C-alpha positions in Angstrom: 27.3 47.0 57.5 23.6 46.5 57.9 22.0 47.8 61.2 18.9 46.8 63.0 16.2 49.3 64.1 14.2 48.7 67.3 11.5 46.7 65.5 13.8 44.2 63.7 14.9 40.8 64.8 18.5 39.6 64.3 18.9 37.0 61.5 18.5 33.3 62.6 20.9 30.9 61.0 19.2 28.2 58.9 15.8 29.6 59.9 13.9 27.2 57.6 15.2 24.2 59.6 14.6 25.7 63.1 12.3 23.8 65.4 10.6 25.6 68.3 8.8 23.4 70.8 6.7 24.0 73.9 5.1 21.5 76.3 2.1 22.5 78.3 -0.5 20.8 80.5 -4.2 21.7 80.0 -7.5 20.2 79.0 -6.6 17.3 81.4 -3.8 16.1 79.2 -0.2 16.8 78.1 0.1 19.2 75.2 2.9 19.6 72.7 3.2 22.5 70.3 5.9 22.7 67.6 6.6 25.4 65.0 9.0 24.8 62.2 10.8 27.7 60.5 9.7 30.3 62.9 11.8 33.1 64.2 9.9 33.6 67.4 8.7 31.5 70.3 6.0 33.8 71.5 3.6 32.2 68.9 3.9 29.1 71.0 3.3 30.8 74.4 0.4 32.8 73.0 -1.1 29.5 71.7 -0.9 28.1 75.2 -2.6 31.2 76.5 -5.4 30.6 73.9 -5.8 27.0 75.1 -6.0 28.1 78.7 -8.7 30.7 77.9 -10.8 28.2 76.1 -10.4 25.7 79.0 -11.6 28.4 81.4 -14.7 28.8 79.4 -15.5 25.2 78.4 -14.3 23.0 81.3 -16.7 20.9 83.4 -13.9 19.8 85.7 -14.0 23.0 87.8 -16.9 24.6 89.6 -16.7 27.8 87.5 -16.8 28.1 83.7 -19.4 29.2 81.2 -20.4 25.6 80.6 -20.7 24.9 84.3 -22.9 28.0 84.7 -25.3 26.5 82.1 -25.2 23.2 84.0 -25.8 24.8 87.4 -28.9 26.6 86.0 -30.4 23.4 84.5 -34.2 23.3 85.0 -34.2 26.9 86.3 -33.3 29.6 83.7 -31.2 30.2 80.5 -27.6 31.4 80.8 -26.0 33.9 78.5 -22.5 33.0 77.4 -19.8 34.4 75.1 -20.1 34.1 71.3 -17.4 31.5 71.1 -18.9 29.3 73.8 -22.4 29.7 72.3 -21.4 28.7 68.8 -19.6 25.6 70.0 -22.5 24.6 72.3 -25.0 25.1 69.6 -23.1 23.0 67.1 -22.6 20.3 69.7 -26.3 20.2 70.5 -27.3 20.1 66.8 -24.9 17.2 66.3 -26.3 15.4 69.3 -29.8 15.7 67.9 -28.8 13.6 64.9 -28.4 10.6 67.2 -25.3 9.0 65.5 -23.4 8.5 68.7 -22.1 11.9 69.6 -24.1 13.4 72.6 -22.9 16.5 74.4 -25.5 15.9 77.1 -23.7 12.7 78.2 -22.3 14.4 81.3 -24.6 12.6 83.9 -23.6 9.2 82.6 -19.9 10.1 82.5 -20.1 11.2 86.1 -22.0 8.1 87.1 -19.4 5.6 85.7 -16.3 7.8 86.4 -14.2 5.7 84.1 -10.7 7.0 84.1 -10.9 8.2 87.7 -9.9 6.4 91.0 -13.6 6.1 92.0 -14.8 4.4 88.8 -17.4 1.8 89.3 -20.1 -0.2 87.4 -23.4 1.4 88.3 -26.7 -0.5 88.8 -29.2 -0.7 85.9 -31.6 1.4 88.0 -28.9 4.2 88.3 -28.3 4.1 84.6 -32.0 4.3 83.7 -32.3 7.3 86.0 -29.5 9.1 84.2 -30.8 8.3 80.7 -33.7 10.7 81.2 -31.1 13.5 81.6 -29.2 13.0 78.3 -31.9 14.0 75.8 -30.5 16.7 73.5 -34.0 17.7 72.5 -34.4 19.2 76.0 -31.9 22.0 75.2 -32.9 25.5 74.0 -30.2 27.6 72.2 -31.3 31.2 71.7 -29.4 33.1 69.0 -30.7 36.5 69.9 -28.8 36.7 73.2 -26.4 33.7 73.1 -28.2 31.9 75.9 -28.5 28.2 76.5 -31.2 26.5 78.6 -31.2 22.9 79.8 -34.9 22.2 80.5 -34.5 19.4 83.1 -32.8 19.8 86.4 -29.7 17.5 86.6 -28.9 17.8 82.9 -25.3 18.6 82.1 -23.4 19.6 79.0 -20.0 18.0 78.4 -18.0 19.2 75.4 -15.1 16.8 76.0 -15.9 15.0 72.7 -15.5 18.1 70.6 -13.6 20.8 72.4 -10.0 19.7 71.7 -10.7 19.6 67.9 -12.2 23.0 68.1 -9.3 24.4 70.0 -6.7 22.8 67.7 -8.4 24.6 64.8 -8.2 27.9 66.6 -4.5 27.5 67.2 -4.0 26.9 63.5 -6.0 30.0 62.7 -3.8 32.0 65.0 -0.6 30.7 63.5 -1.9 31.3 60.0 -2.8 34.9 60.9 0.9 35.5 61.7 2.2 33.8 58.6 3.7 30.8 60.3 4.9 28.2 57.8 4.5 24.9 59.4 3.8 23.3 62.8 2.4 20.4 64.8 -0.3 20.6 67.4 -0.7 17.7 69.7 -3.6 18.1 72.2 -3.2 14.8 74.1 -3.4 12.6 71.0 -5.5 15.0 68.8 -3.0 15.8 66.1 -3.0 18.7 63.6 -0.2 19.0 61.1 -0.1 22.5 59.7 1.5 23.5 56.4 3.9 21.3 54.3 6.3 19.3 56.4 9.9 20.6 56.1 11.1 17.4 57.8 10.8 15.4 54.6 11.8 16.1 51.1 8.3 15.3 49.8 6.7 17.8 52.1 4.5 15.0 53.6 4.0 14.3 57.3 4.3 10.9 58.9 1.5 10.1 61.3 1.6 7.1 63.6 -1.4 4.9 64.3 -1.5 4.1 68.0 -1.2 0.5 69.1 -4.6 0.0 70.9 -3.1 -2.7 73.2 -0.2 -0.7 74.6 0.4 2.7 76.3 0.3 5.9 74.1 3.4 6.4 72.0 3.6 2.9 70.4 2.7 2.9 66.7 1.5 0.0 64.7 1.5 1.8 61.4 2.8 5.0 59.8 0.7 7.1 57.3 2.3 9.4 54.8 0.0 12.4 54.3 -0.2 16.1 53.6 -1.4 18.8 56.0 -4.3 17.5 58.0 -5.8 16.6 61.4 -5.6 13.1 62.8 -8.0 12.2 65.5 -8.5 8.8 67.1 -11.4 7.3 69.1 -10.3 4.1 70.9 -11.3 1.9 73.8 -7.7 1.7 75.1 -7.4 5.2 76.6 -9.6 4.7 79.7 -11.2 1.6 81.0 -12.5 -0.1 84.1 -11.8 -3.7 85.0 -14.5 -5.3 87.2 -15.3 -9.0 87.9 -13.1 -10.0 85.0 -14.8 -7.7 82.5 -13.4 -4.6 80.9 -15.6 -1.5 80.4 -14.2 1.3 78.2 -15.1 5.0 78.4 -17.1 5.5 75.1 -20.6 5.4 76.5 -23.8 4.9 74.4 -26.4 7.5 75.4 -29.1 5.1 74.2 -28.3 2.3 76.5 -26.2 4.0 79.2 -23.4 1.3 78.8 -20.1 1.4 76.9 -20.7 0.9 73.1 -19.9 -2.7 72.1 -18.6 -3.7 68.7 -15.5 -5.2 67.0 -13.4 -2.1 66.9 -10.4 -1.2 69.0 -10.0 2.2 67.4 -10.8 4.5 64.4 -8.6 7.3 63.2 -9.9 10.1 61.0 -7.8 12.2 58.7 -9.5 15.5 57.9 -8.9 19.1 57.1 -10.5 20.4 60.3 -9.8 18.8 63.7 -13.3 19.4 64.9 -14.6 17.3 62.0 -12.2 14.6 63.0 -13.7 14.5 66.5 -17.2 14.3 65.1 -16.4 11.6 62.5 -14.4 9.3 64.8 -17.5 9.1 67.0 -19.8 8.5 64.1 -17.7 5.7 62.7 -16.9 4.1 66.0 -20.6 3.9 66.8 -21.3 2.5 63.3 -18.7 -0.2 64.1 -16.9 0.2 60.8 -17.0 2.0 57.4 -20.3 3.5 56.3 -21.4 3.3 52.6 -20.2 6.3 50.7 -18.7 7.9 53.8 -16.7 11.0 52.8 -17.7 10.8 49.1 -19.4 14.2 49.2 -16.9 15.6 51.8 -13.5 16.6 50.2 -12.5 17.8 53.7 -12.6 14.3 55.0 -9.4 12.6 53.7 -9.8 9.1 55.0 -10.1 6.7 57.9 -8.2 3.7 59.4 -10.1 1.2 61.5 -8.3 -1.3 63.9 -10.4 -4.3 64.9 -10.0 -6.8 67.7 -8.4 -9.3 65.3 -5.5 -6.8 64.9 -6.5 -5.9 61.3 -6.4 -2.5 59.8 -9.2 -1.4 57.4 -8.2 1.6 55.2 -10.8 3.8 53.7 -10.2 6.8 51.4 -6.4 6.7 51.7 -4.0 5.1 49.2 -2.9 1.8 50.7 0.7 2.4 49.6 0.8 5.4 51.9 0.3 3.2 55.0 3.3 1.2 56.3 2.9 -1.5 58.9 5.4 -1.1 61.8 4.2 -4.0 64.0 4.1 -7.5 62.5 1.3 -8.5 64.9 -1.0 -6.3 62.8 -2.0 -6.6 59.1 -3.9 -4.7 56.5 -7.3 -6.2 55.9 
């Protein structure tokens, strides 16, 4: 008869088909983590600890964090932060300086509109113009020698909400890979990352739903059959403000100070890294549709699905036969 020493775990019946799941609340959203074929649950609890640690460093919804320390010192002095926070801030600032829609300095405008909060309101044009002077990414100094960040103008604020969840999802995958985990799903409030080949289907492919932009989260209009990837969506349906018969969504344009207006309801990016999905959903949402040659020189960008206000899906980079319509009110363009 075989015996176990103190370091061995007892055998788990049908281990390959075992599903371990953990729900968590952080980053202002509901989080679901799932491991498939794992013999231990502490890889899930440790992933939640990792999420909490990053939130402690990066949040702007509390008075104390590394990012808040940068904001509170705006116009006064540089602030030294940890290497992880510095690398993410520097990348966010560099992306913002490309002016394609993403702007990590959008904080003052977000706090002015407050869309998604009980005190949301439509600000005056004068208030918006006053805030626009505080969202210039050229007024940020990142100093590599000491990991310090300086916002030159008092009142400026970093807000990494448009990139942090993707970054954190990638770090969870790194952690699971480091411990040899076979497959799993990371759902950070709609930011999805499918890790490894899916043991749920004989073809090893995952099935990813495209959210119905007209209904609450959880209702899919289409299903995409795809390998390991991240799926990130930017849409106008998640948070909006109704005022005087007009709807204002939460995706603010730092050039005008108002919500970005175009024909899109949402855009979903399928990519290798979740942080790239965050970046590219913003790029393509602000572009209002597919860009010429988008993804042609980026094998890590697998494809995109656009949903317009006429309830049509535009598929870019993905085989059309891998997309199945689930709602007859929508069609493939």
